Every structure is written in structure tokens, then in C-alpha cells.
C-alpha positions as CSV (number, residue, x, y, z in Angstrom):
1,M,0.0,0.0,0.0
2,L,1.1,3.6,-0.5
3,S,2.0,5.6,2.6
4,I,3.5,8.9,3.5
5,N,6.6,7.9,5.6
6,I,10.2,8.7,6.4
7,P,13.3,6.5,6.6
8,K,14.5,8.5,9.6
9,H,13.3,11.3,11.8
10,A,12.7,14.3,9.5
11,T,11.0,17.6,9.0
12,P,8.1,17.9,6.4
13,D,10.4,18.8,3.5
14,Q,11.8,15.3,3.6
15,Y,8.5,13.3,3.7
16,E,8.3,10.5,1.2
17,L,5.5,8.7,-0.6
18,G,6.1,5.1,-1.2
19,E,5.0,1.5,-0.9
20,V,5.1,-0.1,2.6
21,L,4.0,-3.5,3.8
22,S,0.2,-3.7,3.4
23,L,-2.0,-4.2,6.4
24,T,-4.3,-7.1,7.1
25,V,-6.5,-8.4,9.9
26,E,-3.9,-10.2,12.2
27,R,-5.7,-10.4,15.5
28,P,-9.3,-11.2,16.4
29,T,-9.8,-7.7,17.7
30,D,-8.4,-5.9,14.6
31,I,-10.4,-3.5,12.4
32,L,-9.0,-2.8,8.9
33,I,-10.0,0.6,7.5
34,K,-9.8,2.0,4.0
35,V,-8.6,5.6,4.6
36,H,-10.6,8.3,2.8
37,A,-9.0,11.3,4.6
38,A,-6.5,11.9,7.4
39,S,-5.7,15.1,9.2
40,V,-2.5,16.8,10.1
41,N,-1.8,17.6,13.8
42,P,1.2,19.2,15.5
43,I,2.0,15.9,17.3
44,D,2.2,14.1,13.9
45,V,4.9,16.4,12.5
46,K,6.8,17.0,15.7
47,K,7.0,13.3,16.6
48,A,8.1,12.5,13.1
49,A,10.9,15.0,13.6
50,G,12.0,13.1,16.7
51,A,10.3,15.0,19.5
52,T,9.9,11.9,21.6
53,K,12.9,9.9,20.5
54,A,14.6,10.3,23.9
55,V,11.7,8.3,25.6
56,L,10.2,6.2,22.8
57,K,12.2,4.2,20.2
58,D,10.6,4.4,16.8
59,S,10.9,1.8,14.0
60,F,11.4,2.7,10.3
61,P,10.1,3.3,7.8
62,Y,8.1,5.6,10.1
63,K,4.5,5.9,9.1
64,I,3.0,9.3,10.0
65,G,-0.5,10.2,11.3
66,Y,-3.0,9.4,14.0
67,D,-6.4,10.8,12.8
68,C,-8.4,9.4,9.9
69,A,-11.9,8.6,8.6
70,G,-12.8,5.9,6.2
71,T,-14.7,2.7,5.6
72,V,-14.3,-0.7,7.3
73,L,-12.8,-3.3,5.0
74,D,-12.5,-6.2,7.3
75,T,-12.8,-7.2,11.0
76,G,-11.4,-9.8,13.3
77,S,-13.6,-12.5,14.7
78,Q,-14.1,-10.8,18.1
79,V,-15.2,-7.4,16.7
80,T,-18.9,-6.9,17.4
81,R,-19.7,-3.2,16.9
82,F,-18.5,-2.9,13.3
83,K,-18.8,-4.6,10.0
84,A,-17.4,-4.2,6.5
85,G,-18.8,-1.0,4.8
86,D,-19.3,1.0,8.0
87,E,-18.1,4.6,7.9
88,V,-15.9,5.3,10.8
89,F,-13.4,7.8,12.3
90,V,-10.5,7.1,14.7
91,R,-7.6,8.5,16.5
92,L,-5.2,5.6,16.1
93,P,-3.1,4.4,19.1
94,E,0.6,4.7,18.9
95,C,1.1,1.0,18.2
96,H,-1.1,1.4,15.0
97,R,0.2,4.9,14.0
98,G,0.2,5.6,10.3
99,S,-3.1,7.2,9.2
100,W,-1.5,8.9,6.2
101,S,-1.7,5.6,4.3
102,E,-4.2,3.9,2.0
103,L,-5.1,1.5,4.9
104,A,-5.2,1.8,8.6
105,R,-5.6,-0.7,11.4
106,S,-7.0,-0.3,14.9
107,T,-9.1,-2.1,17.5
108,E,-12.6,-1.5,18.7
109,E,-11.6,0.5,21.7
110,F,-10.5,3.4,19.6
111,V,-13.0,3.4,16.7
112,A,-16.4,5.1,16.4
113,L,-19.0,5.4,13.7
114,K,-18.5,8.6,11.6
115,P,-21.0,11.4,12.3
116,N,-23.8,11.5,9.8
117,A,-24.2,14.4,7.4
118,I,-20.5,15.5,7.4
119,S,-17.8,14.6,4.9
120,M,-15.0,12.2,5.4
121,E,-12.5,15.1,5.4
122,D,-14.5,16.9,8.1
123,A,-14.7,13.7,10.2
124,A,-10.9,13.2,9.8
125,S,-10.3,16.6,11.3
126,I,-12.1,15.8,14.6
127,P,-10.6,13.0,16.7
128,L,-7.3,14.2,18.2
129,A,-8.1,17.9,18.5
130,C,-11.6,17.5,19.9
131,M,-10.7,14.7,22.3
132,T,-7.8,16.6,23.6
133,A,-10.0,19.6,24.3
134,L,-12.6,17.4,25.9
135,Q,-10.0,15.7,28.2
136,A,-8.4,19.0,29.0
137,L,-11.7,20.5,30.1
138,R,-12.0,17.7,32.6
139,G,-9.0,19.2,34.3
140,Y,-11.2,22.1,35.5
141,E,-13.0,21.2,38.7
142,G,-16.5,22.5,38.4
143,N,-18.9,23.8,35.7
144,L,-17.4,26.1,33.0
145,E,-20.8,27.5,32.1
146,G,-20.6,31.3,32.2
147,K,-16.8,31.2,32.9
148,T,-14.0,32.8,30.9
149,V,-11.6,30.6,29.0
150,F,-8.3,31.7,27.4
151,I,-6.7,29.7,24.6
152,P,-3.4,31.2,23.5
153,A,-3.1,30.8,19.7
154,G,-6.2,28.6,19.2
155,S,-9.5,29.6,17.7
156,K,-11.6,26.9,19.4
157,N,-15.0,27.0,21.0
158,I,-15.3,25.6,24.5
159,F,-18.7,24.1,25.3
160,R,-20.9,26.0,27.7
161,A,-18.2,28.6,28.4
162,G,-19.6,32.1,28.6
163,K,-16.6,33.7,27.0
164,V,-13.6,32.4,25.1
165,I,-10.5,34.5,24.4
166,T,-7.9,33.4,21.9
167,T,-5.0,35.0,20.0
168,V,-4.4,35.0,16.3
169,S,-2.2,37.0,13.9
170,T,-3.5,39.9,11.8
171,S,-3.9,37.8,8.7
172,K,-6.1,35.3,10.4
173,V,-8.8,37.7,11.5
174,D,-10.1,38.0,7.9
175,K,-9.7,34.2,7.5
176,V,-11.9,33.6,10.5
177,K,-14.6,35.7,8.8
178,E,-14.1,33.8,5.5
179,L,-14.5,30.4,7.2
180,L,-17.4,31.3,9.5
181,G,-19.3,33.5,7.0
182,E,-20.1,37.2,6.7
183,G,-22.1,38.7,9.6
184,V,-20.6,36.3,12.1
185,V,-17.5,38.4,13.1
186,D,-17.9,41.9,14.4
187,E,-14.5,43.6,14.6
188,S,-13.3,46.3,17.0
189,E,-9.7,47.5,16.7
190,S,-7.6,44.5,17.7
191,T,-10.4,42.4,19.0
192,A,-13.1,40.6,17.0
193,F,-16.2,38.9,18.4
194,W,-18.6,36.3,17.2
195,Y,-21.4,34.5,18.8
196,F,-22.1,30.8,18.7
197,A,-25.3,29.2,20.0
198,A,-25.6,25.7,21.1
199,Q,-28.1,24.2,23.5
200,K,-29.8,27.6,23.6
201,L,-26.6,29.1,25.1
202,T,-24.7,32.1,23.8
203,F,-20.9,32.0,23.6
204,T,-18.6,35.0,23.0
205,L,-15.2,34.6,21.3
206,S,-12.8,37.4,21.6
207,V,-10.0,37.2,19.1
208,I,-6.9,39.2,20.1
209,D,-4.5,40.1,17.2
210,Y,-1.2,39.4,19.0
211,K,0.8,41.4,16.4
212,K,-1.1,44.5,17.5
213,S,-1.9,43.9,21.1
214,D,-0.3,42.1,24.1
215,P,-2.9,39.8,25.7
216,M,-1.4,40.8,29.1
217,T,-2.6,44.4,28.4
218,V,-5.9,43.5,26.8
219,I,-7.2,40.9,29.2
220,P,-7.8,42.2,32.8
221,P,-5.8,40.6,35.6
222,R,-7.6,37.8,37.5
223,S,-10.4,37.7,34.9
224,V,-9.8,34.2,33.4
225,D,-11.1,31.0,35.0
226,F,-9.4,28.5,32.8
227,I,-6.5,28.5,30.4
228,F,-6.4,25.7,27.8
229,D,-2.7,25.8,26.7
230,T,-1.9,24.5,23.2
231,T,1.4,26.3,22.8
232,G,3.3,25.9,26.0
233,S,3.0,29.6,26.9
234,A,0.4,29.4,29.6
235,M,2.8,30.2,32.5
236,E,3.3,33.7,31.0
237,Y,-0.4,34.4,31.8
238,L,-0.6,33.3,35.4
239,S,-1.5,36.7,36.6
240,L,-4.6,36.7,34.4
241,V,-6.1,33.6,36.2
242,R,-8.6,33.9,39.0
243,L,-8.1,32.4,42.4
244,K,-9.1,28.7,42.2
245,G,-8.7,28.8,38.4
246,A,-6.9,26.2,36.4
247,I,-4.3,25.8,33.6
248,V,-4.2,22.6,31.6
249,T,-1.5,22.2,29.0
250,V,-1.4,19.7,26.1
251,S,1.8,21.2,24.7
252,I,4.6,20.5,27.1
253,L,5.5,16.9,27.9
254,T,3.7,15.6,31.0
255,S,5.3,14.5,34.2
256,G,7.4,11.3,33.7
257,D,4.9,9.3,35.7
258,V,2.0,10.4,33.6
259,L,4.0,9.7,30.4
260,Q,4.9,6.3,31.6
261,N,1.3,5.4,32.2
262,S,0.0,6.9,29.0
263,S,-1.1,5.0,25.9
264,V,1.7,6.4,23.8
265,M,4.1,4.0,25.5
266,R,2.1,1.0,24.4
267,K,4.2,-1.1,22.0
268,S,1.3,-3.4,21.0
269,P,-2.5,-3.7,21.5
270,D,-1.6,-5.5,24.8
271,K,-2.1,-2.8,27.5
272,Q,0.7,-4.4,29.5
273,D,3.3,-4.3,26.7
274,K,4.8,-0.9,27.3
275,A,8.1,0.8,26.6
276,I,9.9,2.2,29.7
277,V,10.7,5.9,30.1
278,P,14.4,6.0,31.0
279,F,14.8,6.7,34.7
280,P,16.8,10.0,34.4
281,I,14.3,11.4,31.9
282,R,11.3,10.4,34.1
283,I,12.8,12.1,37.1
284,A,13.7,15.2,35.0
285,L,10.1,15.4,33.6
286,N,8.7,15.0,37.1
287,F,10.9,17.8,38.4
288,M,9.9,20.2,35.6
289,D,6.3,19.4,36.1
290,W,6.7,20.1,39.9
291,I,8.3,23.5,39.1
292,R,5.3,24.6,37.0
293,R,2.9,23.5,39.6
294,A,4.9,25.3,42.3
295,R,4.9,28.5,40.2
296,A,1.1,28.3,39.9
297,S,0.4,27.6,43.5
298,P,1.0,31.1,44.9
299,Y,-1.6,32.4,42.5
300,G,-4.1,29.9,43.8
301,V,-4.1,28.2,40.4
302,K,-4.1,24.5,39.7
303,Y,-1.6,23.6,36.9
304,S,-1.7,20.2,35.2
305,S,-0.5,18.7,31.9
306,I,-2.1,15.8,30.1
307,F,-1.4,13.3,27.4
308,L,-4.3,12.4,25.1
309,E,-5.8,9.0,25.9
310,P,-7.7,8.0,22.7
311,N,-10.8,6.0,23.2
312,A,-14.1,5.2,21.4
313,T,-16.3,6.4,24.3
314,D,-15.1,10.1,23.9
315,L,-15.4,9.8,20.1
316,N,-19.0,8.6,20.4
317,S,-19.9,11.6,22.6
318,I,-18.2,13.9,20.1
319,R,-20.2,12.2,17.2
320,E,-23.4,13.0,19.0
321,W,-22.4,16.7,19.5
322,V,-21.5,17.0,15.8
323,E,-24.8,15.5,14.7
324,T,-26.8,17.8,16.9
325,G,-24.8,20.9,15.8
326,K,-22.9,21.4,19.1
327,V,-19.5,21.0,17.4
328,K,-18.6,22.6,14.1
329,T,-15.6,21.4,12.1
330,I,-13.3,23.9,10.3
331,V,-11.1,22.4,7.6
332,G,-8.7,24.8,6.1
333,T,-6.3,23.2,3.6
334,K,-7.1,20.0,1.6
335,V,-4.4,18.2,-0.3
336,H,-4.2,14.9,-2.1
337,F,-1.7,12.4,-0.8
338,K,-0.1,11.9,-4.2
339,D,0.7,15.6,-4.5
340,L,3.7,15.3,-2.3
341,T,4.8,18.9,-2.7
342,A,1.4,20.1,-1.5
343,V,1.5,17.6,1.4
344,R,4.9,18.8,2.5
345,D,3.8,22.5,2.3
346,A,0.7,21.9,4.4
347,C,2.6,19.9,7.0
348,Q,5.3,22.6,7.1
349,V,2.7,25.2,8.1
350,V,1.6,22.9,11.0
351,Y,5.2,22.2,11.9
352,C,6.0,25.9,12.2
353,G,2.7,26.7,13.9
354,K,2.2,29.9,11.9
355,G,0.0,30.8,8.9
356,G,-2.8,28.2,9.0
357,I,-6.3,28.3,10.3
358,G,-8.6,25.3,10.4
359,K,-7.3,21.7,10.1
360,S,-5.2,20.6,7.2
361,V,-6.5,17.3,5.7
362,I,-4.9,14.8,3.4
363,L,-7.3,13.1,0.9
364,F,-6.9,9.5,-0.2
365,V,-9.8,9.1,-2.6
């Protein structure tokens, strides 16, 4: 089968398209999926560049990608919830990584039926980003309804939050209007607002142009209840967080203990078959995590970092939200997997973290 892969850890300009060993159903719990679309996430390109090589030994050729949507081709004898022809979406576990391929393989615990009435490319854009947000929100003790959420460099909507603040560059303000439609965004100097209704609730999103304004001067001190950190910059904004507020980061590596117990360390579908984080690295990660928590403590703020734990239960909840209009997907760039130059360019934007809005999706049909 054809797959986007690399012979060694590499940046997007070195990605290759070539034949790799085709996948089949090998275990009774396997689900074989014909990939229609796969999305590009920061973890995809950063891990391909070797971001976790100190703690996780990768094999080569290294197949890239975790998110995809497609149709079930075949199932193992113990699979009960899916059959050939079902349309599904999935965030593949580390041991089955390689969604940027014509075929993907997973097990039932990670796969969900694709939301109705949306395209394969829209479905492929959902799993990792939406599940990460959902699991991060669980780090806030209490109800976020009516609270203020700050997401540095991330134009996301947070369910039931009264106000969401995010930062984007000047060029992205107009792109937001283009993607969401005229009449949705109302601009005022460096800040734009739009309103999103779901479950009869109104949400306000304030977009700060960080090239014109410093969030520290625009956002009042002690006015934010929760920071969802996707960039590793949350500690800069501690003074903005209210007493008993929270910061959850998905950008910086977790503590060594959390990492060791995460699914990313699983070498096979067997939950007990895990790689071991080297002891010095585990201690160092624990210490850095302790420092960040200690810095947040005097502000009365709870700091934590998480590692996404993919699972079908969360995906099924997200599917229901998509089908009832509570979650809206925003796909920015679409490229075909055989157009390697376009794939490299789209991945480079994600790798650099600048210039893109909406998810980049690779098409396989």
C-alpha cells in the first residue's frame, strides 16, 4: 500500500510517498480501514521530527499520522460493533500509528462510527483535537458554564463557556470571517467577536491580534477562569487567572509518571506491553512538572499537563455533538496524498505553527 513515511526522523520537507507492507487483519480484535481522509496535527509532524525519541524508540520506515476517517474493509472474529462497509473515524493508538496511508488498522476500543451528514475530510479533522480539548476541560474542577476561558493561539470553541478568548495574527482575523461567514464576526480594533449558539446558550469569542496587542494588556488581571494551553505559553499568563482557576496544557511533555502510564508508551495492543521511560528522563520530567505546579500555587491556580488518551467512548460523545450541531468542524487546507509537494507544504505550516487556520486534511480518494 502507499503511505507517507520517512526513513529516519525528519521535517516535512523530507517526507516521502512510497510502498510499505500492506495491512491485514492479524488479531481477532483488529479492524481494517480504507482511509478516505487523514488530518495533520502538531504531534504528527513533531513526533516525526524526533520530539519523543529520547523516551520512545521508533521503527522505520516511520508511518505518520493518527487521525483518519474511512470505511471498514474487514474485521477480526471478536469485533462486534463494526462490519465491512461501516463509515468510521478514529484516533489511532501509537502502536497502530500511520493514518497517512491507504489502509489503517486499529481495534474496537479506539474506533467510532463517523458522524452523519458530514464529509470524510470533516470527520478526519475531529478526533485528536476534539478529544484533547474534551479531556483538557475535565482538568477544570467545576462547571465552566458562564466562565471565561483563554486559549493562546487557538481559535476553538469551548462548550458551555460564557466567553472564550484566543489570540491570532492579523492575517487570520479575515480568514476567520471567511470560514465562518459574513455577519458572524464583528471587529473592533484588535479584537473581533462572534457569537455561537448551542443548546440555547450564547458564547462570545474574543480574538486578540497578538501582532497589534499584548494579551497581558488587553485581558484584565484575574479575569480568566481556565487556560487551555496548546502552545506551552500558559505560564506567561498566570496573573490573568482567577483564584481557584486552572491551567491545563497539552503542549509540554507531561510528568514522567503520567507519560509512563499513557497509551503512547504501548508497543502493541496489549495494554501491559509498554516501553519504559528512562529513569533519568522520568525524574527530570517529574521535576519540571513540579516547578510549573509550584509557580502556579502562589496564584491559587491549579496547573496540570495531560497526554491524550484516545478512546471510542469520547469519540461517540463527540459524534453526537457533531450530529446535533454542538460542534462545528473547520477544515482549512485540503491536499491529495499523491501531491507530495502540497502535502509537504501543508505539513510545514503545521510544523512551524504559523500561517494556518482550520485543520489541514490529506485526501486518499
